[in-house]
C-alpha positions as CSV (number, residue, x, y, z in Angstrom):
1,M,-77.9,44.7,-32.8
2,A,-78.3,48.4,-32.9
3,A,-81.2,50.7,-32.4
4,T,-81.6,53.7,-34.6
5,S,-81.8,57.2,-33.1
6,T,-85.6,56.9,-33.3
7,G,-85.6,53.6,-31.4
8,Q,-86.2,51.2,-34.3
9,E,-84.1,48.1,-33.6
10,T,-82.7,45.8,-36.3
11,W,-81.3,42.3,-36.3
12,S,-77.6,42.2,-35.6
13,G,-77.0,40.2,-38.7
14,K,-78.2,37.6,-41.2
15,A,-77.8,34.7,-38.8
16,A,-79.9,36.4,-36.1
17,F,-82.7,37.0,-38.6
18,V,-82.6,33.5,-40.0
19,F,-82.7,32.0,-36.5
20,A,-85.7,34.2,-35.7
21,A,-87.6,33.6,-38.9
22,V,-86.9,29.8,-38.9
23,G,-88.0,29.7,-35.3
24,S,-91.2,31.5,-36.3
25,A,-91.8,29.0,-39.1
26,V,-90.8,25.8,-37.3
27,G,-93.6,24.7,-34.9
28,L,-95.4,21.7,-33.7
29,G,-96.9,21.1,-37.1
30,N,-93.4,20.4,-38.5
31,L,-93.1,17.6,-36.0
32,W,-96.6,16.0,-36.0
33,R,-98.3,17.0,-39.3
34,F,-96.0,17.2,-42.3
35,P,-94.1,13.8,-41.9
36,Y,-97.3,11.9,-41.6
37,A,-99.0,13.8,-44.4
38,A,-96.1,13.0,-46.7
39,G,-96.1,9.3,-45.8
40,E,-99.8,8.9,-46.3
41,N,-100.0,10.8,-49.6
42,G,-97.4,9.4,-51.8
43,G,-94.2,9.7,-49.9
44,G,-91.5,11.2,-52.2
45,A,-94.2,12.1,-54.7
46,F,-95.9,14.3,-52.2
47,V,-92.6,15.8,-51.0
48,L,-91.8,16.8,-54.6
49,L,-95.3,18.4,-54.9
50,Y,-94.8,20.2,-51.6
51,I,-91.4,21.5,-52.6
52,L,-92.9,22.8,-55.9
53,C,-95.7,24.6,-53.9
54,I,-93.3,26.1,-51.4
55,V,-91.0,27.4,-54.1
56,A,-93.8,28.8,-56.4
57,I,-96.1,30.1,-53.7
58,G,-94.5,30.1,-50.2
59,L,-91.2,31.7,-51.2
60,P,-92.6,34.6,-53.2
61,V,-95.1,35.6,-50.5
62,L,-92.4,35.3,-47.8
63,A,-90.2,37.6,-49.8
64,A,-93.1,40.0,-50.2
65,E,-93.9,40.1,-46.5
66,L,-90.3,40.8,-45.6
67,F,-89.9,43.6,-48.1
68,L,-93.2,45.2,-47.0
69,G,-92.0,45.2,-43.4
70,R,-88.6,46.6,-44.1
71,R,-89.8,49.2,-46.6
72,G,-92.7,50.4,-44.4
73,G,-91.3,50.3,-40.9
74,G,-93.0,50.8,-37.5
75,S,-95.4,47.9,-37.2
76,A,-97.2,45.6,-39.7
77,V,-100.2,47.9,-39.7
78,A,-98.2,51.1,-39.9
79,A,-96.0,49.7,-42.6
80,I,-98.9,48.7,-45.0
81,R,-100.6,52.0,-44.4
82,R,-97.4,54.0,-45.1
83,L,-96.7,52.1,-48.3
84,A,-100.2,52.4,-49.6
85,E,-100.3,56.2,-49.0
86,A,-96.8,56.6,-50.5
87,D,-98.2,55.2,-53.8
88,G,-101.4,57.4,-53.5
89,R,-103.6,54.5,-52.4
90,S,-106.0,54.4,-49.4
91,G,-104.6,53.7,-46.0
92,A,-107.5,51.2,-45.7
93,W,-105.2,48.6,-47.3
94,S,-103.8,48.2,-43.8
95,L,-107.0,46.3,-42.9
96,F,-105.3,43.0,-44.0
97,A,-102.4,43.7,-41.6
98,W,-105.0,44.2,-38.8
99,V,-106.5,40.8,-39.8
100,G,-103.0,39.2,-39.6
101,M,-102.3,40.8,-36.3
102,V,-105.6,39.7,-34.8
103,A,-105.1,36.2,-36.2
104,S,-101.6,35.9,-34.7
105,F,-102.9,37.0,-31.3
106,L,-105.8,34.6,-31.4
107,I,-103.5,31.7,-32.3
108,V,-101.1,32.4,-29.4
109,T,-104.0,32.2,-27.0
110,F,-104.6,28.5,-27.8
111,Y,-101.1,27.6,-29.0
112,S,-99.9,28.3,-25.5
113,V,-102.4,25.8,-24.1
114,I,-101.1,23.0,-26.5
115,A,-97.5,24.0,-25.7
116,G,-98.4,23.6,-22.1
117,W,-99.2,20.0,-22.8
118,V,-95.7,19.6,-24.2
119,L,-94.2,21.1,-21.1
120,Y,-96.3,18.8,-18.9
121,Y,-95.1,15.7,-20.8
122,A,-91.4,16.9,-20.6
123,W,-91.8,17.4,-16.8
124,T,-93.6,14.0,-16.4
125,L,-90.7,12.2,-18.1
126,I,-88.1,14.0,-16.1
127,V,-89.9,13.0,-12.8
128,D,-90.2,9.5,-14.2
129,L,-86.5,9.3,-15.0
130,F,-85.5,10.3,-11.5
131,T,-88.0,7.8,-10.1
132,S,-86.5,5.0,-12.2
133,I,-83.0,6.0,-11.0
134,A,-84.1,5.9,-7.4
135,D,-85.6,2.5,-7.8
136,Q,-83.0,0.9,-10.1
137,G,-79.9,3.0,-9.8
138,L,-78.0,3.9,-12.9
139,A,-79.8,1.0,-14.7
140,G,-82.8,3.3,-14.7
141,L,-81.1,5.5,-17.3
142,T,-81.2,2.7,-19.9
143,G,-84.8,1.6,-19.5
144,G,-88.0,2.8,-21.1
145,A,-90.1,5.8,-20.2
146,F,-93.2,5.8,-17.9
147,H,-91.6,3.3,-15.4
148,G,-94.0,0.6,-14.3
149,Q,-97.0,1.9,-16.2
150,E,-99.3,-0.2,-18.3
151,R,-100.1,0.6,-21.9
152,A,-103.6,2.0,-21.2
153,A,-102.1,4.3,-18.6
154,I,-99.5,5.6,-21.0
155,E,-101.9,6.2,-23.8
156,G,-104.3,7.8,-21.3
157,Q,-101.8,10.5,-20.2
158,L,-103.3,13.2,-22.3
159,G,-106.9,12.3,-21.2
160,Q,-105.8,12.6,-17.6
161,L,-104.3,16.0,-18.3
162,L,-107.4,17.2,-20.1
163,A,-109.4,16.1,-17.0
164,S,-107.2,18.3,-14.8
165,P,-107.9,21.9,-15.8
166,G,-105.7,23.2,-12.9
167,K,-102.6,21.5,-14.4
168,M,-103.4,22.7,-17.9
169,I,-103.8,26.3,-16.8
170,L,-100.6,26.1,-14.7
171,C,-98.6,24.9,-17.7
172,H,-100.3,27.4,-20.0
173,A,-99.4,30.2,-17.5
174,I,-95.7,29.2,-17.4
175,F,-95.5,29.1,-21.2
176,I,-97.3,32.4,-21.9
177,G,-95.4,34.0,-19.0
178,L,-92.1,33.0,-20.5
179,T,-93.2,34.1,-24.0
180,T,-94.3,37.5,-22.6
181,W,-91.1,38.1,-20.7
182,I,-88.9,37.4,-23.8
183,V,-91.0,39.7,-26.0
184,S,-91.1,42.5,-23.4
185,R,-87.3,42.6,-23.4
186,G,-87.2,43.8,-27.0
187,V,-85.8,42.6,-30.3
188,K,-82.1,42.5,-29.1
189,G,-82.4,41.6,-25.5
190,G,-85.3,39.3,-25.8
191,I,-86.2,37.8,-29.2
192,E,-82.7,37.6,-30.7
193,A,-81.1,36.5,-27.5
194,A,-83.7,33.7,-27.1
195,V,-83.7,32.4,-30.7
196,T,-79.9,32.3,-31.0
197,I,-79.9,29.9,-28.0
198,L,-83.1,28.0,-28.7
199,M,-82.8,27.3,-32.4
200,P,-79.2,25.9,-32.4
201,T,-80.2,23.7,-29.4
202,F,-83.3,22.6,-31.3
203,F,-81.3,21.7,-34.4
204,V,-78.7,19.7,-32.4
205,L,-81.4,17.8,-30.6
206,L,-83.2,17.1,-33.8
207,V,-80.1,15.7,-35.5
208,I,-79.1,13.6,-32.5
209,L,-82.6,12.2,-32.1
210,S,-82.9,11.3,-35.8
211,I,-79.5,9.5,-35.8
212,F,-80.5,7.6,-32.6
213,A,-83.9,6.7,-34.1
214,M,-82.4,5.5,-37.4
215,I,-79.9,3.3,-35.5
216,Q,-82.4,1.9,-33.0
217,G,-85.5,1.8,-35.1
218,Q,-86.8,0.6,-38.5
219,A,-84.8,3.1,-40.7
220,V,-85.6,1.4,-44.0
221,T,-89.3,1.2,-43.3
222,A,-89.4,4.9,-42.2
223,L,-87.4,6.0,-45.3
224,G,-89.8,4.2,-47.6
225,F,-92.8,5.6,-45.8
226,L,-91.5,9.2,-46.1
227,F,-89.6,9.2,-49.4
228,A,-90.5,6.3,-51.7
229,P,-92.6,7.8,-54.5
230,D,-96.1,6.3,-54.7
231,W,-97.5,8.0,-57.8
232,S,-100.7,6.0,-57.7
233,A,-101.6,7.2,-54.1
234,L,-100.8,10.7,-55.1
235,G,-102.8,10.4,-58.4
236,E,-105.9,9.2,-56.5
237,R,-105.8,12.2,-54.2
238,L,-105.0,14.6,-57.1
239,S,-108.1,13.6,-58.9
240,D,-110.3,15.8,-56.7
241,G,-107.7,18.5,-56.2
242,S,-107.7,18.1,-52.4
243,I,-104.1,16.9,-52.1
244,L,-102.8,19.8,-54.2
245,L,-104.6,22.3,-52.0
246,S,-103.3,20.4,-48.9
247,A,-99.7,20.8,-50.2
248,I,-100.3,24.5,-50.9
249,G,-101.8,25.1,-47.5
250,Q,-99.0,23.2,-45.8
251,A,-96.4,25.2,-47.7
252,F,-98.1,28.5,-47.0
253,F,-98.9,28.0,-43.3
254,S,-95.6,26.3,-42.5
255,L,-93.9,29.6,-43.2
256,S,-96.2,31.6,-41.0
257,L,-97.6,33.6,-43.9
258,G,-100.7,35.6,-43.8
259,S,-100.3,36.3,-40.1
260,A,-98.2,39.5,-40.4
261,M,-95.4,37.7,-38.5
262,M,-92.9,37.9,-41.4
263,I,-93.9,41.5,-42.1
264,T,-93.1,42.3,-38.4
265,Y,-89.8,40.5,-38.6
266,G,-89.0,42.3,-41.8
267,L,-89.3,45.6,-39.8
268,Y,-86.0,44.7,-38.1
269,L,-84.2,43.6,-41.3
270,G,-81.1,45.6,-42.0
271,R,-80.6,47.3,-45.4
272,D,-77.5,45.3,-46.0
273,Q,-79.3,41.9,-45.9
274,S,-80.6,40.2,-49.0
275,I,-84.3,39.4,-48.8
276,P,-84.4,36.7,-51.5
277,G,-81.3,35.0,-50.1
278,S,-82.6,35.1,-46.5
279,A,-86.0,34.0,-47.5
280,S,-84.5,31.0,-49.4
281,I,-82.6,29.9,-46.3
282,V,-85.7,30.1,-44.2
283,V,-87.7,28.0,-46.7
284,A,-84.9,25.4,-47.0
285,A,-84.5,25.1,-43.2
286,D,-88.2,24.9,-42.5
287,T,-88.6,22.1,-45.1
288,G,-85.5,20.3,-43.8
289,V,-86.7,20.3,-40.3
290,A,-90.1,18.8,-41.3
291,L,-88.3,16.0,-43.2
292,I,-85.7,15.2,-40.6
293,A,-88.4,15.2,-37.9
294,G,-89.9,12.3,-39.7
295,L,-86.6,10.4,-39.4
296,A,-86.6,11.1,-35.7
297,I,-90.2,9.8,-35.2
298,F,-91.2,7.0,-37.6
299,P,-88.2,4.6,-37.2
300,I,-89.2,4.3,-33.6
301,V,-92.9,4.0,-34.3
302,F,-92.3,1.2,-36.8
303,Q,-89.8,-0.5,-34.6
304,F,-92.4,-1.3,-32.0
305,G,-95.2,-2.2,-34.5
306,L,-97.3,0.9,-33.8
307,E,-99.5,2.6,-36.3
308,P,-98.2,5.9,-37.7
309,A,-100.4,8.8,-36.9
310,G,-100.6,12.5,-37.2
311,G,-101.5,15.4,-35.0
312,P,-101.7,15.2,-31.2
313,G,-102.4,11.4,-31.5
314,L,-98.8,11.0,-32.7
315,M,-97.1,13.3,-30.1
316,F,-99.2,12.5,-27.0
317,G,-100.2,8.9,-27.7
318,T,-98.1,6.9,-30.2
319,L,-94.7,8.4,-29.3
320,P,-95.0,8.0,-25.5
321,L,-95.9,4.4,-26.0
322,A,-92.8,3.9,-28.1
323,F,-90.6,5.7,-25.5
324,S,-91.9,3.2,-22.9
325,Q,-90.6,0.3,-24.9
326,M,-87.3,1.5,-26.2
327,P,-83.8,1.6,-24.6
328,F,-83.0,5.0,-23.1
329,G,-86.7,5.8,-23.6
330,S,-86.8,8.3,-20.8
331,I,-83.8,10.2,-22.1
332,F,-85.1,10.1,-25.7
333,G,-88.5,11.2,-24.6
334,I,-87.2,14.1,-22.5
335,A,-85.0,15.3,-25.4
336,F,-87.9,15.0,-27.8
337,F,-90.4,17.0,-25.7
338,L,-87.8,19.6,-24.9
339,M,-87.1,20.0,-28.6
340,A,-90.9,20.4,-29.3
341,F,-91.1,22.9,-26.4
342,F,-88.3,25.0,-28.0
343,A,-90.1,24.9,-31.4
344,A,-93.4,26.0,-29.8
345,L,-91.7,28.8,-27.8
346,T,-89.9,30.4,-30.8
347,S,-93.2,30.3,-32.7
348,S,-95.2,31.8,-29.9
349,I,-92.6,34.6,-29.5
350,S,-93.2,35.7,-33.1
351,L,-97.0,35.4,-32.7
352,L,-97.0,37.7,-29.7
353,E,-94.5,40.1,-31.3
354,V,-96.9,41.1,-34.0
355,A,-99.3,42.9,-31.6
356,T,-96.5,44.0,-29.3
357,A,-94.7,45.8,-32.3
358,F,-98.0,47.7,-32.8
359,A,-98.1,48.6,-29.1
360,D,-94.5,50.0,-29.5
361,G,-96.0,53.0,-31.4
362,D,-94.7,54.9,-34.4
363,V,-91.2,54.4,-35.7
364,D,-90.3,58.0,-34.9
365,L,-90.7,57.6,-31.1
366,D,-87.5,57.8,-29.1
367,V,-85.8,54.7,-27.6
368,E,-87.0,55.1,-24.0
369,E,-90.6,55.7,-25.0
370,K,-90.7,52.7,-27.3
371,R,-89.1,50.5,-24.6
372,R,-91.8,51.7,-22.1
373,R,-94.6,51.0,-24.5
374,R,-93.2,47.6,-25.3
375,V,-93.0,46.5,-21.7
376,V,-96.5,47.7,-20.9
377,G,-97.9,46.4,-24.2
378,A,-96.4,42.9,-23.8
379,A,-97.6,42.7,-20.3
380,V,-101.2,43.6,-21.2
381,L,-101.2,41.3,-24.2
382,G,-99.7,38.5,-22.3
383,L,-102.3,38.8,-19.5
384,V,-105.2,38.9,-22.1
385,A,-103.7,35.9,-23.9
386,F,-103.5,34.0,-20.6
387,L,-107.1,34.8,-19.7
388,V,-108.4,33.8,-23.1
389,G,-106.2,30.7,-23.0
390,C,-107.8,29.7,-19.7
391,G,-111.1,29.6,-21.7
392,H,-109.5,27.4,-24.3
393,A,-108.2,25.0,-21.6
394,L,-111.6,24.7,-20.0
395,S,-113.2,24.1,-23.3
396,V,-111.4,20.8,-23.8
397,V,-112.2,19.4,-20.3
398,P,-114.4,16.3,-20.9
399,A,-118.0,17.0,-20.1
400,E,-118.3,13.9,-17.9
401,V,-115.5,15.3,-15.7
402,A,-116.9,18.7,-15.1
403,D,-119.2,21.3,-16.6
404,T,-116.9,24.3,-17.1
405,F,-119.4,26.3,-19.2
406,F,-116.6,26.6,-21.9
407,N,-116.8,22.9,-22.8
408,D,-120.5,23.4,-23.8
409,W,-120.2,26.9,-25.2
410,H,-120.2,27.4,-29.0
411,P,-119.3,31.0,-29.6
412,L,-119.7,31.0,-33.4
413,G,-122.3,28.2,-33.5
414,F,-124.7,30.6,-35.2
415,L,-122.6,30.3,-38.3
416,P,-122.9,27.0,-40.2
417,L,-119.1,26.8,-40.7
418,F,-118.5,26.7,-36.9
419,E,-121.6,24.8,-35.8
420,G,-120.9,22.6,-32.8
421,Q,-117.4,23.9,-32.2
422,T,-116.2,24.9,-28.8
423,L,-114.1,28.0,-28.1
424,L,-110.7,26.4,-29.0
425,D,-112.0,24.7,-32.1
426,A,-113.8,27.8,-33.3
427,T,-110.8,30.0,-32.8
428,D,-108.6,27.5,-34.5
429,G,-111.0,27.2,-37.5
430,L,-111.5,30.9,-37.8
431,T,-107.8,31.6,-37.9
432,T,-106.8,28.6,-40.0
433,Y,-109.5,28.6,-42.7
434,V,-110.5,32.3,-42.8
435,L,-108.2,34.9,-41.4
436,L,-104.8,33.5,-42.4
437,P,-105.7,32.7,-46.0
438,F,-107.4,36.1,-46.3
439,G,-104.3,37.8,-45.0
440,G,-102.0,35.9,-47.3
441,L,-104.3,36.6,-50.3
442,M,-104.3,40.3,-49.7
443,T,-100.6,40.4,-49.0
444,A,-99.9,38.9,-52.5
445,I,-102.4,41.3,-54.1
446,F,-100.9,44.3,-52.3
447,A,-97.3,43.5,-53.0
448,G,-98.0,42.6,-56.6
449,W,-100.6,45.2,-57.7
450,V,-100.5,48.1,-55.3
451,V,-96.8,48.7,-54.3
452,S,-94.9,50.3,-57.1
453,R,-92.3,48.3,-59.2
454,T,-89.7,50.7,-58.0
455,A,-90.3,50.0,-54.3
456,S,-90.4,46.2,-54.7
457,R,-87.4,46.1,-57.1
458,E,-85.3,48.3,-54.7
459,E,-86.1,46.2,-51.6
460,L,-85.8,42.8,-53.2
461,H,-82.7,43.6,-55.2
462,F,-82.6,40.4,-57.2
463,A,-79.3,39.4,-58.8
464,S,-81.0,39.7,-62.2
465,E,-84.0,41.4,-63.8
466,A,-85.2,37.9,-64.8
467,G,-85.4,36.9,-61.1
468,Y,-87.4,40.0,-60.2
469,R,-89.8,39.3,-63.1
470,R,-90.4,35.7,-62.0
471,W,-91.1,36.9,-58.5
472,R,-93.5,39.6,-59.7
473,F,-95.4,37.1,-62.0
474,L,-95.8,34.6,-59.2
475,V,-96.9,37.0,-56.6
476,R,-99.3,38.8,-58.9
477,W,-100.9,35.8,-60.6
478,V,-100.0,32.4,-59.2
479,C,-100.1,33.1,-55.5
480,P,-103.5,34.9,-55.4
481,L,-105.1,32.2,-57.6
482,F,-104.0,29.3,-55.4
483,V,-104.1,30.9,-52.0
484,G,-107.6,32.1,-52.9
485,A,-108.5,28.5,-53.8
486,V,-107.3,27.3,-50.4
487,L,-109.4,30.0,-48.7
488,V,-112.6,29.1,-50.7
489,Y,-112.0,25.3,-50.4
490,G,-111.1,25.2,-46.7
491,A,-113.8,27.7,-45.6
492,V,-116.7,26.9,-47.9
493,V,-116.4,24.1,-50.4
494,S,-115.0,21.3,-48.3
495,P,-117.6,21.4,-45.5
496,W,-120.5,21.8,-47.9
497,L,-119.4,19.1,-50.3
498,S,-119.9,16.6,-47.5
499,G,-123.2,18.1,-46.5
500,R,-121.9,18.7,-43.0
501,P,-120.7,21.6,-41.0
502,A,-117.0,22.3,-40.8
503,A,-116.8,20.8,-37.3
504,E,-117.8,17.4,-38.7
505,A,-116.3,17.5,-42.2
506,E,-112.9,16.3,-43.3
507,P,-111.3,19.6,-44.3
508,V,-108.0,20.0,-46.2
509,E,-105.2,19.9,-43.7
510,T,-103.9,23.5,-43.9
511,A,-103.5,24.3,-40.3
512,P,-100.3,26.1,-39.4
513,A,-99.3,24.3,-36.3
514,L,-102.3,22.9,-34.4
515,P,-105.1,20.4,-34.8
516,P,-108.6,21.6,-35.8
517,E,-109.9,19.3,-33.0
518,Q,-108.3,17.6,-30.0
519,Q,-107.9,14.0,-31.2
């Protein structure tokens, strides 16, 4: 990777960018949300609907964000302002980049807490494995996880963690500290160096775990759950439009769109790299990970007669119970939670990078000044994220365990949409149902209606004029229509249709990586 004379770094090549972008897109939601959503909503029929949505909506907006970043340079905010002013428009268009940057930072403050849970489970399983070996010798390698524990204790592991704020904050501190250190080292020495190790390791673990699960578990049942088309189930959900919006939301948020992350990563994209080609690879890899993850999870779940679930109930309840009953359960469990940790880490790196790139300063600053600003900016942002994250951690401590103030504080409770929600729930809801859809909607409008045809055509450089025209039609008309529908439905219609505030309603599952509530 090279830095220009003004200090603007670029990815060393296509592979580095793809690893970084896929790492940004692949998160905990790929492991615990999409496979379950597919199985429960028509299997292969839902997968086909999802692929249609990600090609028609996710891919055009992803390409738009990348070209906006590369064309503008600097930071997401600076890039949008510069592009708007270049076409004689108001610099106020950069407001939506500000919204995306704030959303990314807010997400990393609570994403780090959840990732800390993953780290805790990985460590617990490692300790359990060595305990088993100490008690049983090498035979301990072949046994199940959570040596000697009853079912209730295994299923109650997460509850025990939530009742231990000190452990949660320690794991949160380790995770956010590691994220901050990587980001502070810059694009080449930090982000690229990390993702080129983490993402190949993630993919290897995912493939090994899926093969092992298919051999050891109920492969046929899992394949049917995930891929057998159930058009009647899909038709029932399509009748009220909710499943379509769910598929759109999943496609949109799975690619980290609306958060200025891909605009930021586009800043470092070399002029010799094809945006449509790179974006297509990212979309294919992200979708593939979500599908393969289902093959690593559900054969084991069905093998032991457990009910399939989604969200944290799957990762921190159902799967640990399955690991306790299967051969080589400790090793499988350690590998799974390490894989999840890597996915969470690459996502958190991109989340923190958005604000750090802004702290870097203007693109015209020299190398040393940008490096100094990055180190200071990352350190300050990491510290603030840690402190806010402590509030999130304390907000999920059960009230019967301790009164932490945060577990009875409802910061946005004066708004009907967030009535009854604690700090973590309100922050999650605000980013998921308001800020990210708004950012995505404005990105599509800006790329399709404000930026000149010349600029977008030069940056995207489609192989044919027909390809460019298809992209322009989708980003100008289709994407704003459906992303706007997700925004209105998720933030307004869904809660009020049920006559309840959002905290109690059953909203469309459009969250990018985390649950609206701790289940």
